[in-house]
LUMPAVO-730510 format. One record per residue (C-alpha): x, y, z. Coordinates in Angstrom, 2 decimals. Layout:
N
- x:y:z
- X:Y:Z
...
! end
This chain:
543
- x:y:z
- -25.24:-93.68:240.10
- -27.41:-95.95:238.65
- -29.24:-95.71:235.58
- -32.45:-97.35:233.88
- -30.79:-100.08:231.57
- -32.01:-103.29:230.14
- -29.07:-106.02:231.10
- -28.97:-108.59:228.13
- -26.93:-111.02:230.04
- -25.79:-115.13:230.02
- -24.16:-117.16:232.31
- -22.65:-120.55:232.41
- -21.57:-123.38:233.98
- -18.49:-124.40:235.94
- -15.25:-125.41:233.47
- -14.78:-129.24:233.62
- -11.06:-130.14:234.89
- -9.72:-130.22:231.20
- -10.56:-126.70:230.57
- -8.81:-123.72:230.60
- -7.96:-122.57:234.30
- -10.76:-120.95:236.46
- -11.30:-118.08:236.43
- -11.06:-115.85:239.87
- -14.07:-115.76:242.45
- -16.85:-113.76:240.81
- -16.14:-114.59:237.14
- -17.23:-117.08:234.98
- -16.23:-118.88:232.04
- -18.12:-118.25:228.75
- -18.48:-119.15:224.99
- -15.83:-117.10:224.01
- -12.40:-117.83:225.53
- -10.26:-114.59:225.69
- -6.73:-114.64:223.94
- -5.40:-114.69:227.60
- -7.35:-117.74:229.48
- -5.76:-116.20:232.40
- -8.00:-112.96:232.27
- -10.79:-112.78:234.70
- -13.93:-112.90:232.49
- -17.52:-112.80:234.12
- -19.76:-111.77:230.98
- -21.40:-114.13:228.91
- -22.26:-115.15:225.57
- -25.05:-113.18:223.85
- -26.24:-110.14:224.42
- -24.36:-109.27:228.14
- -23.29:-109.88:231.00
- -22.38:-112.99:233.46
- -23.84:-112.46:236.84
- -22.31:-112.77:240.10
- -24.98:-113.71:242.49
- -25.61:-113.16:246.47
- -28.75:-113.68:248.37
- -30.28:-117.16:247.37
- -28.15:-118.33:244.76
- -30.17:-119.93:241.65
- -28.19:-121.90:239.29
- -27.18:-121.10:235.47
- -29.45:-122.01:233.52
- -30.81:-125.11:232.03
- -28.62:-128.40:232.02
- -26.72:-128.64:228.79
- -28.25:-130.71:226.23
- -27.45:-131.47:222.54
- -30.22:-131.37:219.96
- -30.45:-133.55:216.91
- -29.10:-132.21:213.78
- -30.94:-130.74:211.11
- -32.41:-133.35:208.42
- -29.54:-133.93:206.03
- -26.74:-132.36:208.23
- -23.47:-134.17:208.87
- -22.94:-132.41:212.18
- -21.45:-135.25:214.89
- -20.34:-134.68:218.11
- -19.82:-136.48:221.28
- -21.29:-135.22:224.76
- -18.84:-133.05:226.70
- -16.86:-134.47:229.22
- -16.65:-138.12:227.19
- -13.50:-139.37:226.75
- -11.72:-139.14:223.31
- -11.13:-136.87:220.84
- -14.06:-134.58:219.90
- -14.93:-135.00:215.95
- -15.65:-132.28:213.61
- -18.73:-130.83:212.52
- -19.39:-129.33:209.62
- -22.34:-126.44:209.30
- -23.30:-123.85:206.96
- -23.71:-121.10:210.12
- -21.73:-121.48:213.63
- -23.37:-119.06:216.19
- -20.67:-118.34:218.92
- -22.63:-117.43:221.93
- -25.84:-119.16:223.47
- -27.42:-115.77:225.13
- -30.65:-114.60:223.97
- -29.19:-112.87:220.89
- -27.25:-116.16:219.67
- -30.43:-118.42:220.60
- -32.61:-116.22:218.47
- -30.27:-116.25:215.73
- -29.95:-120.01:215.67
- -33.42:-120.63:216.17
- -34.02:-117.99:212.82
- -31.19:-119.48:210.99
- -32.50:-123.14:211.16
- -36.12:-122.03:210.54
- -34.80:-120.94:207.09
- -33.11:-124.25:206.30
- -29.82:-123.58:207.51
- -27.60:-126.41:209.30
- -26.99:-124.57:212.50
- -24.36:-125.16:215.36
- -24.43:-123.14:218.42
- -21.16:-123.36:220.62
- -21.38:-122.31:224.13
- -20.91:-124.37:227.69
- -24.20:-123.92:228.79
- -26.64:-122.19:226.23
- -29.55:-120.03:227.39
- -28.25:-119.65:231.16
- -27.43:-116.02:230.99
- -30.20:-113.65:230.77
- -32.52:-115.43:232.24
- -30.54:-114.92:234.99
- -29.46:-111.07:235.25
- -32.01:-109.08:232.61
- -35.18:-107.49:234.03
- -36.96:-107.62:230.77
- -37.78:-104.30:229.95
- -39.39:-103.89:226.52
- -39.16:-100.28:226.68
- -38.63:-98.84:223.66
- -40.27:-95.14:224.18
- -39.25:-94.65:227.80
- -35.66:-95.50:227.15
- -35.55:-92.75:224.73
- -32.42:-90.82:224.78
- -31.41:-87.56:223.78
- -28.85:-88.75:220.24
- -30.30:-91.56:219.84
- -33.59:-91.37:217.65
- -32.21:-93.73:215.31
- -31.43:-96.26:217.75
- -35.01:-95.47:218.52
- -36.20:-96.22:215.47
- -34.63:-100.07:215.89
- -36.56:-100.39:219.32
- -39.50:-99.61:218.30
- -39.34:-102.41:214.88
- -38.59:-104.69:217.57
- -41.26:-103.62:220.20
- -43.84:-103.66:217.26
- -42.87:-107.46:216.59
- -42.56:-108.90:220.36
- -46.62:-109.91:220.53
- -46.38:-112.08:217.59
- -42.71:-112.99:218.35
- -43.52:-114.22:221.54
- -46.94:-115.87:220.35
- -44.96:-117.55:217.93
- -42.21:-118.73:220.36
- -44.36:-119.75:222.46
- -45.98:-122.33:220.01
- -42.82:-123.34:218.89
- -41.51:-124.31:222.37
- -44.87:-125.29:224.33
- -43.16:-122.94:227.15
- -44.29:-119.41:228.26
- -42.31:-116.42:227.54
- -43.83:-114.04:230.48
- -44.84:-111.49:227.92
- -47.20:-109.00:229.29
- -48.83:-105.63:227.93
- -48.84:-103.82:230.61
- -47.52:-100.44:230.05
- -44.91:-98.52:231.73
- -44.87:-95.52:234.25
- -42.18:-93.06:234.61
- -42.36:-90.72:237.58
- -40.35:-88.21:239.00
- -39.95:-87.37:242.48
- -38.98:-83.38:243.01
- -39.04:-80.38:240.97
- -35.55:-80.95:239.27
- -36.52:-84.81:238.63
- -39.71:-83.29:237.26
- -37.73:-80.87:234.67
- -35.66:-83.77:233.77
- -38.80:-85.78:232.87
- -40.35:-83.04:231.03
- -37.68:-82.74:228.85
- -37.89:-86.25:227.87
- -41.26:-86.10:227.31
- -40.83:-82.93:225.17
- -38.43:-85.32:223.27
- -41.02:-88.26:222.87
- -43.61:-85.54:221.95
- -41.36:-84.66:219.12
- -40.94:-88.06:217.84
- -44.28:-88.66:217.39
- -44.49:-91.31:220.44
- -47.71:-91.77:222.63
- -46.62:-90.73:226.21
- -48.88:-88.57:227.95
- -48.11:-86.57:231.05
- -49.82:-87.25:234.58
- -49.93:-85.07:238.00
- -48.37:-86.71:240.66
- -52.14:-87.61:241.97
- -52.57:-89.20:238.40
- -49.49:-91.17:239.06
- -50.92:-92.32:242.25
- -54.36:-93.02:241.00
- -52.56:-95.91:239.06
- -50.03:-96.85:241.50
- -51.39:-96.65:244.73
- -48.37:-97.08:246.66
- -46.30:-94.99:245.30
- -44.53:-92.14:247.81
- -46.99:-88.93:248.12
- -44.05:-87.01:247.18
- -43.86:-88.42:243.48
- -44.64:-84.91:241.77
- -45.63:-86.10:237.57
- -45.04:-88.89:235.54
- -45.30:-90.13:231.90
- -47.55:-92.80:231.13
- -46.64:-95.12:228.30
- -48.97:-97.81:227.42
- -47.35:-99.73:224.58
- -43.98:-100.41:226.64
- -44.28:-103.72:228.17
- -42.21:-106.59:229.70
- -40.95:-110.27:229.38
- -39.39:-112.57:231.53
- -35.91:-112.99:230.26
- -35.48:-116.36:231.90
- -38.78:-117.71:230.44
- -37.34:-116.25:227.37
- -34.37:-118.23:227.19
- -35.88:-121.33:228.08
- -38.12:-121.24:225.13
- -36.03:-120.05:222.80
- -33.79:-122.72:223.72
- -36.19:-125.45:223.54
- -37.30:-124.09:220.27
- -34.00:-124.25:218.95
- -33.77:-128.06:220.02
- -36.94:-128.54:217.83
- -35.65:-126.77:214.75
- -32.74:-128.86:214.70
- -30.24:-126.64:215.90
- -27.07:-128.68:217.08
- -25.44:-127.66:220.48
- -21.54:-128.04:221.26
- -21.23:-127.22:224.67
- -17.60:-125.82:224.88
- -15.74:-122.59:224.62
- -14.82:-121.25:221.26
- -11.06:-121.06:221.47
- -10.23:-119.79:218.31
- -11.43:-118.28:215.18
- -10.12:-119.78:212.01
- -9.54:-118.56:208.61
- -9.12:-119.67:205.04
- -5.97:-118.33:203.18
- -3.80:-117.46:206.81
- -2.40:-119.90:209.35
- -4.23:-120.09:212.69
- -1.87:-118.53:214.92
- -2.66:-114.96:215.92
- 0.46:-113.05:213.90
- -0.93:-114.73:210.55
- -4.56:-112.58:210.75
- -3.45:-109.32:212.06
- -5.47:-107.84:209.11
- -8.19:-109.14:206.51
- -6.20:-109.27:203.13
- -8.48:-111.63:201.32
- -8.72:-113.97:204.09
- -12.30:-115.43:205.14
- -13.71:-116.52:208.10
- -14.11:-120.74:208.26
- -15.21:-121.57:211.61
- -14.03:-122.21:215.08
- -11.79:-124.76:216.88
- -13.23:-125.58:220.13
- -12.13:-126.06:223.89
- -13.16:-129.71:223.61
- -10.77:-129.90:220.78
- -13.76:-129.96:218.30
- -13.00:-128.15:214.83
- -16.51:-126.68:213.70
- -16.13:-125.60:209.83
- -18.83:-123.13:208.56
- -19.77:-121.48:205.35
- -20.78:-118.48:207.72
- -20.07:-117.43:211.59
- -21.91:-115.20:213.63
- -20.07:-113.74:216.75
- -22.83:-113.56:219.42
- -20.44:-113.25:222.02
- -21.52:-109.90:224.21
- -19.11:-108.19:225.72
- -16.19:-110.77:225.18
- -16.87:-110.74:221.58
- -13.48:-108.81:220.97
- -11.10:-111.36:222.92
- -11.67:-114.39:220.22
- -8.22:-115.60:219.47
- -7.90:-115.34:215.57
- -10.21:-112.36:215.06
- -7.93:-109.90:212.20
- -7.46:-106.63:214.28
- -9.33:-104.65:211.75
- -12.30:-106.54:212.30
- -12.19:-106.92:216.35
- -15.85:-105.23:217.44
- -15.43:-102.64:219.68
- -17.35:-103.74:222.36
- -16.67:-103.14:226.34
- -18.43:-104.72:229.57
- -20.56:-102.15:231.24
- -21.29:-103.24:234.89
- -25.17:-103.17:236.01
- -26.11:-104.11:240.02
- -29.62:-105.62:240.28
- -31.85:-107.38:242.82
- -34.92:-109.33:243.14
- -37.11:-108.97:245.77
- -40.58:-111.37:246.64
- -43.99:-109.35:248.18
- -44.83:-111.70:250.90
- -47.92:-113.56:250.84
- -50.09:-111.43:253.36
- -49.09:-108.09:251.39
- -49.78:-110.17:248.04
- -53.41:-111.39:249.35
- -54.25:-107.84:249.81
- -53.63:-107.17:245.99
- -50.97:-106.39:243.37
- -47.74:-104.79:245.11
- -47.47:-103.09:241.55
- -49.41:-103.49:238.27
- -47.08:-102.61:235.59
- -43.32:-101.32:235.26
- -42.46:-98.39:236.82
- -39.48:-96.10:235.86
- -38.43:-93.27:238.27
- -35.76:-90.02:237.78
- -34.69:-89.88:241.49
- -32.06:-86.93:242.33
- -31.05:-86.94:238.55
- -30.85:-90.51:238.66
- -32.48:-93.73:237.32
- -34.14:-96.26:238.97
- -36.67:-99.19:237.84
- -39.29:-101.48:239.37
- -40.15:-104.87:237.42
- -43.01:-106.66:238.88
- -43.55:-110.41:237.50
- -46.62:-112.17:237.85
- -45.18:-114.91:240.45
- -45.10:-112.08:242.83
- -41.27:-111.07:242.27
- -40.25:-107.76:241.87
- -36.95:-106.36:239.90
- -35.09:-103.58:241.01
- -32.24:-102.30:238.98
- -29.65:-101.39:238.01
- -26.63:-99.42:238.22
- -24.29:-98.18:235.19
- -20.53:-98.55:236.41
- -17.78:-98.72:233.69
- -15.08:-101.12:235.70
- -13.91:-103.46:233.29
- -14.57:-107.18:233.86
- -15.39:-106.57:237.65
- -18.85:-108.34:238.59
- -18.72:-107.80:242.51
- -21.89:-107.23:244.15
- -21.25:-104.50:246.71
- -22.49:-102.99:250.02
- -23.11:-99.42:248.16
- -24.51:-100.16:244.86
- -27.44:-102.42:246.77
- -27.85:-99.60:248.78
- -28.32:-96.84:246.06
- -30.91:-99.02:244.81
- -32.70:-99.97:247.92
- -32.57:-96.25:249.07
- -33.79:-94.76:245.82
- -36.90:-97.92:245.39
- -37.84:-96.70:249.50
- -38.11:-93.13:247.69
- -40.42:-94.39:245.11
- -42.28:-97.34:246.65
- -42.00:-96.86:250.53
- -43.30:-100.47:251.12
- -40.19:-102.14:249.42
- -38.81:-102.46:252.63
- -41.17:-105.09:253.49
- -40.29:-107.23:250.80
- -38.20:-110.56:250.80
- -34.94:-110.34:249.21
- -34.45:-112.97:247.13
- -31.29:-112.58:245.29
- -28.46:-110.03:244.31
- -27.25:-110.12:241.00
- -24.18:-108.28:239.06
- -23.79:-108.72:235.15
- -21.71:-106.91:232.34
- -23.26:-105.56:229.16
- -22.44:-105.50:225.85
- -21.64:-101.13:225.62
- -20.71:-99.98:222.03
- -19.12:-96.65:221.19
- -22.36:-95.22:220.26
- -24.70:-97.34:222.48
- -25.95:-99.00:219.45
- -25.64:-102.56:218.52
- -23.37:-104.24:215.51
- -25.56:-106.41:213.18
- -24.60:-108.00:210.14
- -21.48:-108.63:207.93
- -17.86:-107.41:209.05
- -14.65:-106.60:206.99
- -13.86:-110.34:207.24
- -15.83:-112.21:204.83
- -18.09:-115.06:206.65
- -17.86:-113.24:209.73
- -21.18:-111.64:210.65
- -21.94:-109.75:213.99
- -24.56:-109.81:216.44
- -23.18:-107.72:219.54
- -23.23:-104.75:221.07
- -26.37:-104.24:222.27
- -26.00:-102.71:225.26
- -29.34:-101.91:227.56
- -31.30:-103.23:224.73
- -30.39:-106.68:224.37
- -33.82:-108.30:225.26
- -35.95:-105.66:223.51
- -33.94:-106.39:220.69
- -33.89:-109.93:220.18
- -37.24:-110.56:218.02
- -35.49:-107.52:215.32
- -32.28:-109.09:215.85
- -33.13:-112.71:214.96
- -35.12:-111.63:211.92
- -32.01:-109.04:210.63
- -29.71:-111.91:211.07
- -31.64:-114.40:209.45
- -31.73:-111.86:206.20
- -28.45:-111.49:206.31
- -27.32:-115.60:206.55
- -29.58:-116.15:203.68
- -28.91:-113.03:201.57
- -26.09:-111.46:202.28
- -27.46:-107.98:203.10
- -28.91:-105.81:205.57
- -32.34:-104.98:205.35
- -32.76:-101.35:204.98
- -33.74:-100.93:208.44
- -31.27:-102.37:210.22
- -28.56:-100.40:207.49
- -27.40:-97.74:210.51
- -25.94:-100.50:212.70
- -23.72:-102.34:210.37
- -20.40:-103.03:212.21
- -18.79:-101.28:209.13
- -19.51:-98.12:210.75
- -16.35:-98.40:212.91
- -14.29:-99.59:210.20
- -11.53:-97.26:208.96
- -12.77:-95.57:206.22
- -11.56:-96.42:202.91
- -10.40:-94.31:199.88
- -13.32:-92.21:198.48
- -14.32:-93.80:195.20
- -15.56:-91.07:192.48
- -19.38:-90.63:192.58
- -21.58:-91.88:190.29
- -24.07:-90.59:188.04
- -27.35:-91.82:190.08
- -25.10:-91.09:193.09
- -24.51:-87.60:192.74
- -28.50:-87.34:191.76
- -29.29:-88.92:195.12
- -26.79:-86.34:196.71
- -28.83:-83.37:194.97
- -31.65:-84.61:196.18
- -33.14:-87.24:193.89
- -33.84:-89.57:196.41
- -34.28:-89.07:200.16
- -33.25:-91.82:202.35
- -35.94:-93.21:204.57
- -37.04:-91.80:207.95
- -34.99:-92.76:210.44
- -37.99:-94.76:212.22
- -41.78:-95.83:211.72
- -43.73:-94.13:214.21
- -46.92:-96.57:213.32
- -49.49:-97.46:216.21
- -49.26:-98.51:219.33
- -46.57:-95.96:219.55
- -47.33:-93.11:217.16
- -50.13:-90.87:218.51
- -49.87:-87.52:215.43
- -47.89:-87.62:212.53
- -45.59:-85.21:213.92
- -41.75:-86.02:212.57
- -38.77:-86.36:214.64
- -36.60:-83.19:214.79
- -34.99:-83.27:211.38
- -34.23:-86.88:209.68
- -30.87:-88.44:210.43
- -28.16:-88.48:207.23
- -27.76:-91.15:205.11
- -24.37:-92.88:205.91
- -22.13:-93.38:203.26
- -22.26:-96.54:201.15
- -18.46:-97.40:202.24
- -18.46:-96.27:205.72
- -21.81:-95.62:207.41
- -21.91:-93.38:210.11
- -22.35:-94.25:213.71
- -26.00:-95.30:214.49
- -26.42:-92.98:217.81
- -24.21:-90.30:219.53
- -21.28:-91.29:220.76
- -20.47:-92.90:224.80
- -18.71:-89.76:225.72
- -20.50:-87.02:223.60
- -22.32:-84.30:226.09
- -26.54:-85.16:226.11
- -28.43:-82.42:225.30
- -30.13:-80.39:227.93
! end
């Protein structure tokens, strides 16, 4: 079954002759080297997944480039592929992973005056290849994920200013479009499912308006006559992730980020040897940098692990801080509207999401005439094979929603890996290992959460603390619970209702239509072991 999901993904170039063994066909190297380099990894270094392309293949992103170190930086390095040993590098922050999440973290860190190094064989190449770019905070609402909804809304509100700032900093477009999103249903069962989702959106005070089938076709005339109803969300927009990644790459260069075009082979620790046996537990150790595949040793005051679904496979990670992320496969395809059809008017004017026989599908139109159709959701480990069955399901359901889709040119087929977490929410902030900060597990929301992730990580790197709105997403929510400490007087007072936790999310415009509160605020997480941000993946959803 396919589901509407935003894949944050990345890709890299092929390994050099002196790098670890090449993964099998359909896989790709990454910014993080797995503990066993022979294990096939086709996922990438930031918000999600590595693409496997069919149809018309594309390049894996911008060619490797090296930025000039920030003023005062002691970072020195050689270009990849040059002979001789690599120089050691010293910096304030080492970001492992150069997808969209890693790039925005490096950019924001450099803007705060931190000497920043980013390690990835081909930074900027991944999310630009696979992700659809839906900024769908409202239409991506799921039962049991109201706390995650709050973070999604916070990031969506940042996007207009974020996109404008990034364009100014890079001199490049991002493809941000304030076009809204229309979610539709085809039959009576699908309509009932969409009605339930709309009721949840209303309980959360979100701006989501129910439309009849006729009203849906008035917005999008090419929709199938069988569309039974829909939900119009004016505040859910889109961005082109390929343009976004390119702009972030340029902004990082201009901000003085130093790029190391190499894998991170192993995390280095203070107070312990560099063998895995010496780093099974934190026990007073501290992350101090990483050893790269090209032989360079990067010493850093803080290390940010933004390796997508590979984040848990970085050698040297103590066993009790390994992030619980897993790969979730998604297949999608890219179509192009032929010139004669385009001359007759827009094929689609806005993002269209649909419930088809209980499954989810999305169609995202680009201003360049492309149409993105996705995406499957498959728990198949590291497999990134593009399958006939997956693409058939996508085209079949897309045709039922938009019959004219079969007249479009097939440009590209792709498969990638989302970094899923146990509760479908990201892991943001300090880990139990001092000096190690996580920015991973964004699952289907990598592109949407890019602005807020950059801001949160910049705060963490400069102050050491998570801002209040990001605290439910601390990696510590998955850590073993320590022995409870005696409650202090203020803690007892708060438990008795002296202070209430803030609402789980802000529903200020453009998303709120009324002061209707969500159905019960989320419970405040305990200081030592925050509660999961959303429901566990295997928990049953509400009807």
